[in-house]
C-alpha positions as CSV (number, residue, x, y, z in Angstrom):
1,X,-0.2,3.4,15.5
2,X,2.9,5.0,14.3
3,X,3.6,7.7,12.2
4,X,6.9,6.7,10.6
5,X,5.5,6.5,7.1
6,X,3.5,9.8,7.4
7,X,3.5,11.3,3.7
8,X,4.3,8.0,2.2
9,X,2.0,6.9,-0.6
10,X,2.0,3.2,-1.6
11,X,0.1,1.6,-4.7
12,X,-1.1,-2.0,-4.6
13,X,-1.8,-3.5,-7.9
14,X,-4.2,-6.3,-8.5
15,X,-6.6,-7.6,-10.8
16,X,-9.6,-10.0,-9.9
17,X,-8.5,-13.2,-8.1
18,X,-5.7,-11.7,-5.9
19,X,-4.8,-13.6,-2.6
20,X,-7.0,-11.4,-0.4
21,X,-4.8,-11.5,2.9
22,X,-1.8,-10.5,0.5
23,X,-3.6,-7.3,0.1
24,X,-5.2,-6.5,3.4
25,X,-2.2,-7.6,5.5
26,X,0.2,-5.1,3.9
27,X,-2.3,-2.4,3.6
28,X,-3.1,-2.7,7.1
29,X,0.5,-2.7,8.1
30,X,1.4,0.5,5.9
31,X,-1.9,2.4,7.2
32,X,-0.7,1.5,10.8
33,X,2.5,2.9,9.9
34,X,1.2,6.1,8.7
35,X,1.1,5.6,5.0
36,X,-1.6,6.1,2.5
37,X,-2.6,3.3,0.2
38,X,-4.2,3.0,-3.1
39,X,-5.7,0.0,-4.8
40,X,-4.9,0.2,-8.5
41,X,-6.3,-2.3,-11.0
42,X,-7.1,-2.9,-14.7
43,X,-10.7,-1.6,-14.4
44,X,-12.4,1.0,-12.4
45,X,-15.0,0.0,-9.8
46,X,-14.4,-3.0,-7.8
47,X,-11.9,-6.0,-7.9
48,X,-12.5,-9.5,-6.3
49,X,-10.4,-10.7,-3.8
50,X,-9.9,-14.8,-3.2
51,X,-9.0,-16.8,-0.2
52,X,-6.9,-19.4,-1.9
53,X,-9.3,-21.0,-4.5
54,X,-12.7,-19.4,-3.4
55,X,-14.0,-15.8,-4.0
56,X,-13.9,-13.8,-1.1
57,X,-14.4,-9.8,-0.7
58,X,-14.7,-7.0,-3.2
59,X,-12.5,-3.9,-2.9
60,X,-13.0,-0.5,-4.3
61,X,-10.4,0.5,-6.8
62,X,-8.7,3.9,-6.4
63,X,-7.3,4.2,-10.0
64,X,-6.7,2.0,-12.9
65,X,-3.2,1.1,-14.0
66,X,-4.0,3.2,-17.2
67,X,-4.6,6.5,-15.0
68,X,-2.4,6.1,-12.3
69,X,1.1,8.2,-12.3
70,X,4.0,6.5,-10.5
71,X,5.0,9.7,-9.5
72,X,2.2,9.8,-7.0
73,X,3.6,6.7,-5.0
74,X,6.7,5.9,-3.1
75,X,6.5,2.2,-3.5
76,X,4.4,-0.5,-5.3
77,X,3.2,-3.9,-3.7
78,X,2.2,-6.8,-5.8
79,X,0.0,-9.4,-4.0
80,X,-0.2,-12.9,-5.2
81,X,-3.0,-15.3,-6.3
82,X,-2.7,-17.4,-9.3
83,X,-5.2,-15.8,-11.4
84,X,-4.4,-12.0,-10.5
85,X,-0.6,-12.7,-11.1
86,X,-1.2,-14.5,-14.6
87,X,-3.5,-11.6,-15.8
88,X,-1.5,-8.3,-14.4
89,X,1.8,-9.9,-15.9
90,X,0.4,-9.5,-19.6
91,X,-1.2,-6.0,-18.7
92,X,1.0,-3.4,-20.4
93,X,0.0,-0.5,-18.2
94,X,0.7,-2.6,-15.2
95,X,4.1,-3.4,-16.6
96,X,4.8,0.1,-17.5
97,X,4.2,0.9,-13.8
98,X,6.4,-1.6,-12.5
99,X,9.3,-0.9,-15.0
100,X,9.2,2.8,-14.1
101,X,9.1,2.0,-10.2
102,X,12.3,0.0,-10.9
103,X,14.0,2.7,-12.9
104,X,13.1,5.0,-10.3
105,X,14.5,3.0,-7.5
106,X,11.2,2.9,-5.5
107,X,10.7,-0.5,-3.4
108,X,8.7,-3.2,-5.3
109,X,7.4,-5.8,-2.9
110,X,6.0,-9.0,-4.3
111,X,4.6,-12.0,-2.5
112,X,3.7,-15.4,-3.6
113,X,3.1,-15.3,-7.3
114,X,3.2,-11.9,-7.5
115,X,6.9,-11.9,-8.8
116,X,5.6,-13.3,-12.2
117,X,5.4,-10.0,-13.7
118,X,9.0,-9.0,-12.6
119,X,10.2,-12.2,-14.7
120,X,7.9,-11.0,-17.7
121,X,9.2,-7.5,-17.4
122,X,13.1,-8.8,-17.1
123,X,13.2,-7.3,-13.6
124,X,14.6,-10.3,-11.8
125,X,17.8,-10.9,-13.8
126,X,20.8,-10.9,-11.2
127,X,18.3,-10.5,-8.3
128,X,18.2,-12.8,-5.2
129,X,14.6,-13.4,-4.4
130,X,11.8,-16.0,-3.2
131,X,8.3,-16.7,-4.1
132,X,5.6,-19.4,-3.9
133,X,7.7,-22.6,-4.8
134,X,6.2,-23.1,-8.0
135,X,7.7,-19.9,-9.4
136,X,11.1,-21.3,-8.8
137,X,11.8,-22.4,-12.4
138,X,10.1,-19.2,-14.1
139,X,12.3,-17.0,-11.9
140,X,15.3,-18.9,-12.2
141,X,14.9,-18.9,-15.9
142,X,14.4,-15.3,-15.8
143,X,17.7,-14.7,-14.1
144,X,16.7,-14.8,-10.6
145,X,18.8,-16.6,-7.9
146,X,15.9,-18.2,-6.1
147,X,16.0,-19.0,-2.4
148,X,13.7,-20.3,-0.1
149,X,13.4,-17.9,2.7
150,X,10.4,-16.1,4.5
151,X,11.6,-12.7,3.2
152,X,14.4,-11.6,0.9
153,X,15.4,-7.8,0.4
154,X,17.8,-7.3,-2.7
155,X,18.1,-3.5,-3.2
156,X,14.7,-2.1,-3.6
157,X,13.1,-5.5,-4.5
158,X,11.1,-7.4,-1.4
159,X,10.1,-10.8,-2.1
160,X,8.1,-13.4,0.1
161,X,6.8,-16.9,-0.2
162,X,3.4,-17.3,1.3
163,X,0.7,-15.7,3.4
164,X,2.4,-17.4,6.4
165,X,5.4,-15.1,5.6
166,X,3.4,-12.0,5.8
167,X,4.6,-10.6,9.3
168,X,8.2,-10.6,7.9
169,X,7.3,-9.3,4.6
170,X,5.1,-6.4,6.0
171,X,8.0,-5.4,8.5
172,X,10.8,-5.3,5.6
173,X,8.1,-3.1,3.5
174,X,7.7,-0.9,6.1
175,X,11.4,-0.5,6.8
176,X,12.2,0.1,3.4
177,X,9.9,3.0,3.2
178,X,11.2,4.5,6.8
C-alpha cells in the first residue's frame, strides 16, 4: 500500500455492460496507491458489470454523469465492454465530462472499447493510441494514429487494448497521477 496518490480523486465512467475487470483492476490499483475512486454512471443505484459476454456483479453508483462535477476529479477512467462503450459514447452528460477533462488537461485513461467516446467527441485527432483491435478503423477514421501496443501514453491520453494489458495500463495511470 502506497500513499503516492493521497488526495487524488478519480472518476470511473460506466453504463451497464462494462467489462468488469476493466473497472475493478484500475480501481484497486488506484486505491492501493492512495487515491479515492468514484463510479459515475448514467443512472443512480447500481450498474451491472460483465465478464466478456456474460453478466457479472453489480456496483454501487457514487454519482450520475449529470450530477457529477469534473472539478472534483483529477482523472477519468473509461473501461470497455461493447455494450457500455456503445451506450456511453451517446450520453451527452458523459461526453461533457470527457470534453471538460480534455480541456482541463486531466488524464483520460481508456481501455479496450472505452476509446469509442473519444472518437465521438473528436478527441483522438492527432493522437497516438491503441484499443481493442476492432476499434482500429473507428479511431483511425476519427484521426488517431492507431498502434498495436499494450499501453500508449500520448500527453494526457492513456490507452490500452485488452484486460491482459491491465498491469501496464494501471502502472501508466498511477504514474500519470503521481
